[in-house]
C-alpha positions as CSV (number, residue, x, y, z in Angstrom):
1,M,50.1,2.1,14.9
2,N,53.9,3.2,13.2
3,Q,54.8,6.6,12.8
4,R,54.1,6.9,9.1
5,E,50.8,5.7,10.2
6,L,50.0,8.0,12.7
7,E,51.5,11.2,10.7
8,H,48.9,10.1,7.6
9,H,46.0,9.9,10.4
10,L,47.1,13.3,12.0
11,Q,47.1,15.0,8.3
12,E,43.6,13.4,7.4
13,L,42.2,14.3,11.1
14,F,43.1,18.0,10.2
15,D,41.8,17.6,6.7
16,G,38.4,16.8,7.9
17,R,38.6,13.6,6.3
18,L,39.5,10.9,8.8
19,E,36.5,8.8,9.6
20,G,35.2,5.3,10.9
21,Q,37.4,3.2,12.7
22,A,40.2,4.7,11.3
23,Y,38.9,7.5,13.2
24,E,38.4,5.5,16.7
25,H,41.9,3.8,16.1
26,L,43.7,7.3,16.2
27,Q,41.6,9.0,19.3
28,Q,42.3,5.3,21.3
29,T,46.2,5.8,20.5
30,L,46.1,9.2,21.2
31,R,44.6,8.1,24.7
32,D,47.5,5.5,25.4
33,D,50.8,7.0,23.5
34,P,52.1,10.2,25.0
35,A,54.8,10.4,21.9
36,A,51.4,10.4,19.7
37,R,50.2,12.9,21.6
38,E,53.1,15.0,21.5
39,A,53.1,14.6,17.6
40,Y,49.5,15.7,17.9
41,R,50.5,18.6,19.5
42,E,53.2,19.7,16.7
43,Y,50.6,19.3,14.3
44,L,48.2,21.4,16.0
45,H,50.8,24.2,16.5
46,L,51.8,24.1,12.9
47,Y,48.2,24.2,11.6
48,H,47.7,27.1,13.6
49,A,50.8,28.9,12.6
50,L,50.1,28.2,9.1
51,E,46.8,29.6,9.5
52,F,47.8,32.6,11.1
53,R,50.4,33.1,8.6
54,A,47.8,33.3,5.8
55,K,46.5,36.4,7.7
56,G,49.7,38.2,7.7
57,V,51.2,37.1,11.6
58,D,54.1,34.6,11.4
59,L,53.9,32.7,14.4
60,L,56.6,30.2,13.5
61,N,59.3,32.8,14.5
62,V,57.7,34.9,17.0
63,V,59.4,34.7,20.5
64,P,56.6,33.5,23.4
65,M,55.5,36.5,25.7
66,E,56.8,34.6,28.6
67,K,60.3,34.6,27.0
68,V,59.9,38.7,26.5
69,V,58.9,39.1,29.9
70,E,61.6,37.2,31.2
71,R,64.2,38.9,29.3
72,R,63.3,42.6,30.3
73,Q,62.8,41.1,34.0
74,R,66.7,40.0,33.7
75,R,68.0,43.1,32.1
76,A,66.2,45.3,34.8
77,I,68.1,43.6,37.6
78,S,71.1,43.9,36.0
79,I,71.2,47.1,35.4
80,A,71.8,48.6,38.4
81,G,71.6,52.2,37.5
82,L,68.1,51.5,35.9
83,A,65.4,54.4,37.2
84,A,62.4,53.2,38.6
85,V,60.3,55.3,36.4
86,A,61.9,53.2,33.3
87,V,61.1,49.9,35.1
88,L,57.7,51.2,35.2
89,V,57.3,52.1,31.7
90,V,59.0,48.8,30.7
91,G,56.2,47.0,32.5
92,A,53.6,48.7,31.0
93,L,54.6,48.4,27.6
94,V,55.0,44.5,28.5
95,M,51.4,44.4,29.9
96,T,50.3,46.0,26.6
97,L,51.8,43.6,24.4
98,I,50.7,40.8,26.0
99,A,47.1,42.2,25.9
100,T,47.6,42.9,22.4
101,H,48.9,39.5,21.6
102,T,46.6,37.5,23.6
103,P,44.9,35.0,21.2
104,Q,41.2,34.8,20.6
105,P,39.8,31.6,22.1
106,T,38.9,29.3,19.3
107,L,35.5,28.5,21.0
108,A,33.8,30.4,23.8
109,V,31.3,29.1,25.8
110,K,28.0,30.9,27.6
111,T,25.7,29.4,30.0
112,A,21.9,30.5,30.7
113,P,21.0,30.5,34.4
114,G,20.7,27.2,35.9
115,T,23.1,25.5,33.5
116,E,25.5,22.5,34.7
117,I,28.4,21.6,32.5
118,S,31.7,20.2,32.1
119,I,34.8,20.8,30.5
120,S,37.9,18.8,29.7
121,H,40.8,19.4,27.3
122,A,43.6,17.3,25.4
123,H,46.1,19.3,27.0
124,T,46.4,19.3,30.9
125,G,48.4,21.6,33.4
126,E,49.8,25.1,32.4
127,D,49.2,24.2,28.5
128,A,45.4,23.5,29.5
129,P,42.8,26.5,28.7
130,E,41.5,28.1,31.4
131,G,38.1,29.8,31.7
132,L,34.8,28.7,29.5
133,V,36.6,28.4,26.5
134,L,37.2,25.2,23.9
135,E,40.4,24.5,22.1
136,P,40.9,21.7,19.8
137,G,40.7,18.6,21.3
138,S,38.4,19.9,23.8
139,R,35.5,18.4,25.1
140,L,32.0,20.1,26.9
141,K,29.2,18.3,28.3
142,V,26.0,20.0,29.0
143,N,24.5,17.8,31.9
144,K,21.5,20.7,32.2
145,G,20.5,23.3,30.8
146,T,21.5,25.6,27.6
147,V,24.7,27.0,26.3
148,E,25.8,29.4,23.5
149,L,28.7,28.7,21.3
150,E,31.0,31.7,19.8
151,F,33.7,30.5,17.4
152,A,36.2,32.8,16.5
153,S,35.4,32.1,12.7
154,G,31.8,33.7,13.7
155,V,29.8,30.4,13.6
156,R,27.4,30.4,16.6
157,G,25.6,27.8,18.1
158,I,22.9,27.4,21.2
159,V,22.9,23.7,22.9
160,R,20.1,22.1,24.3
161,S,21.5,19.6,27.4
162,P,21.8,16.9,27.0
163,A,24.8,17.0,25.1
164,D,28.6,15.9,24.7
165,L,30.6,17.5,22.0
166,T,34.2,18.1,21.0
167,L,36.2,20.1,18.9
168,Q,38.4,19.3,16.6
169,R,39.1,22.0,14.6
170,Q,37.8,25.4,14.4
171,D,36.0,24.3,11.8
172,L,35.2,20.7,12.6
173,L,32.9,19.9,15.8
174,D,32.2,16.3,16.9
175,L,28.5,15.7,18.3
176,T,28.1,12.8,20.0
177,N,24.5,13.7,21.3
178,G,22.7,17.0,21.7
179,T,20.1,19.6,20.1
180,V,22.2,22.3,18.4
181,W,21.5,25.3,16.4
182,F,23.9,26.8,14.3
183,E,24.4,29.7,12.7
184,V,27.2,30.3,9.8
185,P,28.3,33.8,8.4
186,K,29.8,33.4,4.6
187,K,33.4,33.8,5.8
188,A,33.3,30.5,7.7
189,V,31.4,28.4,4.6
190,G,33.1,24.9,5.1
191,F,32.2,24.5,8.5
192,M,31.6,20.7,9.6
193,V,29.6,18.9,12.2
194,N,30.2,15.1,12.9
195,T,27.6,12.9,14.5
196,P,27.5,9.2,15.3
197,D,25.2,8.9,12.1
198,L,26.0,11.5,9.6
199,T,28.9,14.5,8.3
200,L,27.5,17.8,7.7
201,T,29.5,20.4,5.5
202,D,27.7,24.0,5.7
203,L,27.6,25.9,2.6
204,G,26.6,29.4,4.5
205,T,23.7,29.0,6.1
206,E,21.3,28.4,9.1
207,F,20.6,24.6,10.2
208,G,19.7,22.6,13.4
209,I,20.9,19.1,14.3
210,I,19.2,16.6,16.7
211,S,21.4,13.7,17.9
212,E,20.1,11.5,20.7
213,P,21.1,7.7,21.9
214,N,19.3,5.2,20.2
215,F,17.8,7.5,17.8
216,L,18.3,8.5,14.0
217,D,20.0,11.8,13.7
218,E,18.2,14.8,12.1
219,V,19.1,18.0,10.2
220,H,16.8,20.6,9.8
221,V,18.1,23.6,7.3
222,F,16.0,26.9,8.0
223,H,18.7,29.1,5.4
224,G,20.9,28.4,2.7
225,K,22.4,25.1,2.0
226,V,24.2,22.2,3.4
227,E,25.6,18.8,2.5
228,V,24.7,15.9,4.5
229,S,26.8,12.5,4.3
230,N,25.2,9.3,5.7
231,R,28.3,7.8,7.7
232,N,26.1,4.2,7.5
233,G,25.8,1.5,4.9
234,L,25.5,3.1,1.3
235,K,26.8,6.6,2.6
236,K,24.4,8.3,0.6
237,T,25.0,12.2,0.3
238,E,22.5,14.7,-0.1
239,R,22.4,18.7,-0.3
240,L,19.5,20.4,1.6
241,E,17.8,23.5,1.0
242,A,16.0,25.8,3.5
243,G,12.7,24.5,4.4
244,Q,14.1,20.8,4.0
245,A,14.8,18.2,6.7
246,R,16.2,14.9,7.0
247,F,16.9,11.8,9.0
248,A,19.9,9.3,8.6
249,E,18.6,6.0,7.8
250,P,20.9,3.0,9.2
251,A,21.3,1.6,5.7
252,G,23.0,4.8,4.7
253,H,19.8,6.5,2.4
254,W,18.0,9.7,3.8
255,R,13.9,10.1,4.9
256,E,12.7,13.1,4.3
257,T,10.9,14.6,7.7
258,P,9.0,17.8,8.5
259,A,11.5,21.1,9.1
260,R,10.8,22.5,12.3
261,R,12.3,25.5,13.9
262,D,10.4,25.1,17.3
263,H,12.6,22.4,18.2
264,F,15.4,24.3,18.4
265,L,16.3,27.5,20.7
266,D,18.5,30.4,18.5
267,E,19.1,32.5,21.3
268,L,20.4,31.8,25.0
269,P,17.5,32.0,27.5
270,S,17.9,34.7,30.0
271,K,16.4,32.7,32.7
272,E,16.4,29.2,33.9
273,I,14.1,27.1,32.0
274,K,12.4,24.7,34.1
275,P,10.6,21.5,32.4
276,A,6.8,21.1,33.8
277,V,6.1,18.4,32.1
278,I,6.3,15.1,34.4
279,L,7.1,11.9,32.1
280,T,6.2,8.6,33.2
281,E,7.3,5.6,31.2
282,D,6.9,2.2,31.7
283,S,7.3,-1.1,29.5
284,S,6.8,-4.5,29.8
285,G,7.8,-8.0,27.6
286,S,4.2,-8.9,27.7
287,Q,2.3,-7.5,24.7
288,L,-0.8,-7.4,26.3
289,A,0.3,-5.9,29.4
290,Y,-1.7,-2.5,29.2
291,A,-4.6,-3.6,27.6
292,D,-7.0,-2.6,30.7
293,D,-5.6,1.1,30.4
294,A,-7.7,2.3,27.4
295,S,-10.0,5.1,28.2
296,A,-13.9,5.4,26.6
297,S,-14.1,8.9,28.7
298,D,-11.4,11.0,27.4
299,L,-11.4,14.3,25.5
300,L,-10.4,12.4,22.4
301,H,-13.3,9.6,22.5
302,G,-15.3,9.3,19.3
303,L,-13.3,12.3,17.8
304,T,-12.5,11.6,13.9
305,P,-9.0,13.0,13.5
306,V,-7.5,14.8,10.3
307,T,-4.7,12.2,9.6
308,T,-2.1,12.0,6.9
309,G,0.7,9.4,6.2
310,W,-0.7,6.0,8.1
311,N,0.1,2.8,6.8
312,L,-3.5,1.6,6.3
313,K,-2.8,-2.0,5.5
314,N,-4.3,-5.3,7.6
315,N,-7.2,-2.6,8.2
316,A,-5.0,-0.9,10.5
317,H,-6.3,3.2,10.9
318,P,-5.5,6.1,13.1
319,K,-9.3,6.5,14.0
320,E,-8.8,2.9,16.6
321,L,-6.1,5.1,18.6
322,T,-9.2,6.9,20.0
323,D,-12.1,3.8,20.2
324,G,-11.2,3.2,23.8
325,I,-10.1,-0.7,22.8
326,H,-7.0,-1.5,23.0
327,G,-7.2,-4.6,20.4
328,A,-5.7,-8.1,20.2
329,R,-3.1,-10.0,19.0
330,F,-2.3,-9.9,14.7
331,E,-5.5,-11.6,12.7
332,Q,-7.5,-12.4,16.4
333,L,-10.4,-10.5,15.4
334,P,-11.9,-11.2,11.7
335,G,-11.8,-8.2,9.2
336,D,-9.2,-6.1,11.7
337,A,-5.8,-7.9,11.5
338,V,-4.2,-4.8,13.2
339,Q,-6.2,-3.2,16.1
340,G,-4.7,-0.3,16.2
341,A,-3.0,2.4,14.2
342,W,0.4,1.9,12.0
343,T,2.8,4.6,11.8
344,T,4.9,5.9,9.4
345,V,7.6,9.0,9.9
346,G,5.5,12.0,10.0
347,A,2.4,10.6,9.9
348,T,0.1,13.1,11.8
349,A,-3.4,12.8,13.8
350,E,-5.1,16.1,14.4
351,Y,-8.1,16.7,17.0
352,Y,-10.2,19.3,16.7
353,L,-11.4,19.8,20.5
354,G,-13.7,22.9,20.1
355,T,-14.3,25.7,22.1
356,G,-16.5,23.7,24.8
357,P,-19.3,24.9,26.8
358,T,-17.2,28.2,27.9
359,G,-16.0,29.2,24.5
360,R,-12.7,29.1,25.8
361,G,-11.8,25.4,25.0
362,F,-9.9,22.9,27.4
363,D,-7.6,22.3,30.0
364,I,-5.4,19.2,29.3
365,T,-4.5,17.9,32.2
366,S,-2.8,14.6,30.9
367,I,-1.9,12.1,28.1
368,L,-1.6,8.6,28.0
369,S,-0.2,6.5,25.0
370,I,0.2,2.9,24.6
371,A,2.1,0.8,21.8
372,D,2.5,-2.9,21.8
373,W,3.3,-5.7,19.2
374,S,4.9,-9.2,19.1
375,N,8.3,-8.4,17.7
376,V,10.6,-6.0,15.6
377,G,10.6,-3.0,17.5
378,F,6.9,-2.1,17.1
379,G,5.9,-2.0,21.1
380,N,8.3,1.3,21.1
381,Q,6.9,4.6,20.4
382,A,8.4,8.0,19.4
383,W,6.2,11.0,18.6
384,T,5.5,14.7,19.3
385,V,2.4,16.2,20.5
386,E,1.5,19.9,19.9
387,V,-1.6,21.9,21.1
388,K,-3.5,25.1,19.4
389,P,-4.9,28.0,22.1
390,V,-8.4,29.2,20.8
391,G,-7.5,31.5,18.1
392,G,-3.5,30.8,18.4
393,D,-1.2,28.8,16.6
394,Y,0.5,25.3,17.3
395,R,3.1,25.2,19.6
396,I,5.1,21.9,20.8
397,L,3.9,20.6,24.0
398,H,6.5,17.4,24.4
399,T,8.6,15.0,22.5
400,V,8.5,11.3,23.2
401,N,11.2,9.0,22.2
402,Y,11.0,5.9,24.3
403,H,12.7,3.0,23.0
404,P,13.3,0.2,25.7
405,L,12.5,-3.2,23.9
406,R,14.6,-4.9,21.9
407,A,14.0,-4.4,17.8
408,D,14.4,-8.1,16.6
409,L,11.8,-10.9,14.7
410,H,11.8,-12.8,18.2
411,S,11.4,-10.0,21.1
412,G,7.8,-8.0,21.7
413,G,6.3,-6.3,24.3
414,A,4.4,-3.1,25.3
415,T,4.9,0.4,26.1
416,K,3.4,2.9,28.3
417,V,3.9,6.8,28.1
418,G,1.8,9.6,30.7
419,L,2.0,13.2,30.5
420,T,1.3,15.3,33.4
421,D,2.4,19.0,34.7
422,K,3.4,19.8,38.0
423,S,0.3,22.3,38.2
424,G,-1.9,19.9,37.3
425,V,-2.7,21.6,33.8
426,L,-0.5,20.5,30.7
427,A,-2.0,23.6,28.7
428,S,-4.8,25.8,29.0
429,G,-7.3,27.2,26.4
430,I,-6.9,24.0,23.9
431,E,-9.3,24.3,20.7
432,S,-6.8,21.8,18.8
433,I,-4.2,18.9,19.5
434,K,-1.7,17.6,16.9
435,F,0.4,14.2,17.1
436,T,3.2,13.4,14.7
437,A,4.7,10.2,14.9
438,S,8.5,10.3,14.6
439,H,11.2,7.3,13.7
440,V,12.2,4.3,16.1
441,A,15.5,3.2,15.8
442,G,15.8,-0.3,14.5
443,S,12.1,-1.0,14.1
444,V,10.9,-2.3,10.4
445,D,10.5,1.0,8.5
446,N,11.3,3.3,11.8
447,A,7.2,2.2,12.6
448,F,5.4,1.5,15.5
449,V,1.9,0.1,16.4
450,W,0.2,2.4,18.2
451,R,-2.9,1.0,20.4
452,E,-4.4,3.8,22.1
453,L,-4.4,7.7,22.5
454,D,-6.3,9.5,25.4
455,V,-6.0,13.1,26.0
456,F,-7.6,13.9,29.4
457,G,-9.3,17.5,30.6
458,V,-11.8,19.7,31.7
459,P,-13.7,22.7,29.8
460,T,-11.5,25.7,30.7
461,E,-13.3,28.3,33.2
462,Q,-14.4,31.4,32.4
463,P,-11.8,34.1,34.2
464,D,-13.2,36.0,37.5
465,R,-15.0,39.3,36.9
């Protein structure tokens, strides 16, 4: 990359317009070329100086404070008759000036108990920021726990692990992966977030982003408006308002999905959140590998669900999820070509368990899910399960995102997912349970074929008196 190209790309980067291969090329150049990194630092300094100058502070002509301190120290030494009290006064004045002019970090980080993070910076040595702060070029990885982001602009975010993000500018964040909630004040309108699938521009709002490897990125808007641009295919742009949510399709379109506030945290937890759900996942290249695992004695067996959004072609139907029969290959059974449930993104199945013999509902002890197909990724699975206590409201119990199988015309197979709890009880006092199919990246229409869904449990006991 020659000097002219470098300067052009740097200008586009600071304008928030550098994307795709050009962005990756610049990143590689900065990693390999010390001269390019120096040019980046000069652009960064100029950008910040112009920004502060607009607020009445001319950083371009300010003498660095360390130079002020050095000059005052040399002057104090050279003047032999300077009284000790004058030295103290000058020292106090210098410390006051330092405290007064210490710039606020572009992004400060707070962590919840039990959180594990790592921070790296574009600048090293004496130029590297100190403490839990990020400056342009800094990268934050959240390996465990939850982090709060506090931008100097007033933007606030809550990040749930695992997450990986890089601060490009005070108004531009690159989110490689993670689940993040943002609140953007009016003075910070224009704040942007890039993910592998989308670019979001805030219009003064509250929103959440979910970005996971091998999963289609999602945007959920809770207040105000945002503009989202798909970074793939046709690169469609859409403006979303409160209550709307979308996920980015690989072809460049947007698909509607339910807006779910309960997927996000908007406050930093005061204590460590330890996941109680134990997830077991298994896959096989053999389509009927788990045919013998379907149960005809679980809590859902024989129940008719309330459903929305399923693909009912070829006699597929969600009622076959709980019939205790795994099913055969495509068109092996006359009159029932697809012996299972054929999902669409957002399809739901709600089962009413009732209050049980004690009137207190049921204790859910485990959940088993089986998917399979001969090709196109239909053997993978992605879904969310919610539970509703007797007289209460639904809450999310767990979200599954399991995509081990290739999504092509020749590869098939099966997946099996199990949920249990360390205590032995996933949820207690439950009267209804609801499953929502999510999107399987790479499969046709992001769908999968669900073969069996079993929920095991016992009636909730009466409390001891």
